[in-house]
N, C-alpha and C positions, 0 to 999 in steps of 0.2 A: 480599484487596484491603484496603488501609488506608482510612482516614476520609478523606482527602484525594482519596483516588480515586474513593470512592461520590460525594462532594458535587461533584467535578469532573464525573463521568458523569451525574450525576441534572442538573446544569446544562446540559451538551452535549443531553441527551435533550430538554428543555424548549425549548434554543434552537433546535435543528436538527431536530427533529419526527424523520419516517422516515429522514433522511439522517445521523443520529446514529451508526446502528452501522458506516456507512461511515466516518465520520470518527475513530469509535475504532479501527475497523481499519487506518487510515492513521497515525494516533497510534501504534498498538503497532509496525508495522512500522518507521517511523521510529525509534524508540526504540532496537528491535532491531539494526537494522543501520546506525545512525549516519546517517541522513538518507538521501536520495535517491540519492547517489553508491554509497552502500553497498549498498543495495538492488539497484541496477542491476549493480553489480560482481558481487554474488554471484548473480544471476540469469546474469550471463553465464557465470562460472565453472562454473554448473550446465548449462552447454549450450545456454542460450538467446541465443546472440549475434545471431542473426539478427533475432529476435523485438525483443529491446531495442533495437537500432540501428533497426528499423523504427518503434518508438514515438519515438523521440527525432527521428528524420528527418522530413522533410517529405513523404514517401510515404505509402501505406497501411499501415496497422496490421498485422503480422501477429497472427494468433490464438496462443493459447497454453491448453491445457487443464489440468485439476486435476492430472493426474498429473504433468505437466511442472514445474508450480508445487511440488508435493509433492518431486518430485526434486530440485529446484534449491534449494529453500529448508532442506529436511531436515524430517523428522517430529518430532524432539524440539521444534525451535522452534515449528513449527505447533501442535504439542499445548501448548506454553505459553501462545501467544497465544490460541487455540481457548479455552482453560479461563478465561482472562480476559473472554473475550467472549462466554461461554455457548454455545459452538457445537462441534460436532465437528470434527475435523481436515477430513474430508471436504468439510462445509460452507464452512470457512475456504478451503479451497484453491479450492473452486468460486467463492468471491466475489473471490478475488484475481486468479484468471483471468479472470472476466468483467470487472471494474473496472479493474485495472492497466494495460493497453495504453492506454485513453482518459486515463486520471488522468496516466499518463508524458506522454502526448502535449500534453495541456494543460499541465503544469508545465515543457515545455521548448519554449517555442513558438517559440524563434529557433534550434531545433536544438542547443541546448547545455545539458549539465546543470549547473546551478550549483550551486555549492558554498557557498550563503547560507542558512542554515536560515532566517534570518527572511524573506526572499524567497521561499522555498519554502513555506513555511507560510501566507504572506500569499496566495499564489496557490491553495492548496489551500483554505483558509478562503472564500476569494472562488468557487470553485468549488462549494462545499457551501451555498451561500446560497440 
């Protein structure tokens, strides 16, 4: 981790308190997959079509478990992110499975996956306040 990452992480911890790990997780996923569209496309390619569609759509969100997340995102990617967040890959997969359906649902209020990183980040930061 570089100096900038350390300073940014410290600022995020101070500003967001206990929600800071969730914000860091979201940022890492966005960076790794090129934003929300990339994350959702990767999950769909990993066999989670119905779940992703339910999170974006207006109906009830289908659940996903840690094993499904691990299979869809891949162990090497998860291991890299987990290392940055000082978690195990199992803990990370569980957190993603727990939070991602609701986060995606809130980031797509009109049932549309926006490809505007600034808008998505603004919505994400609003959720974390």
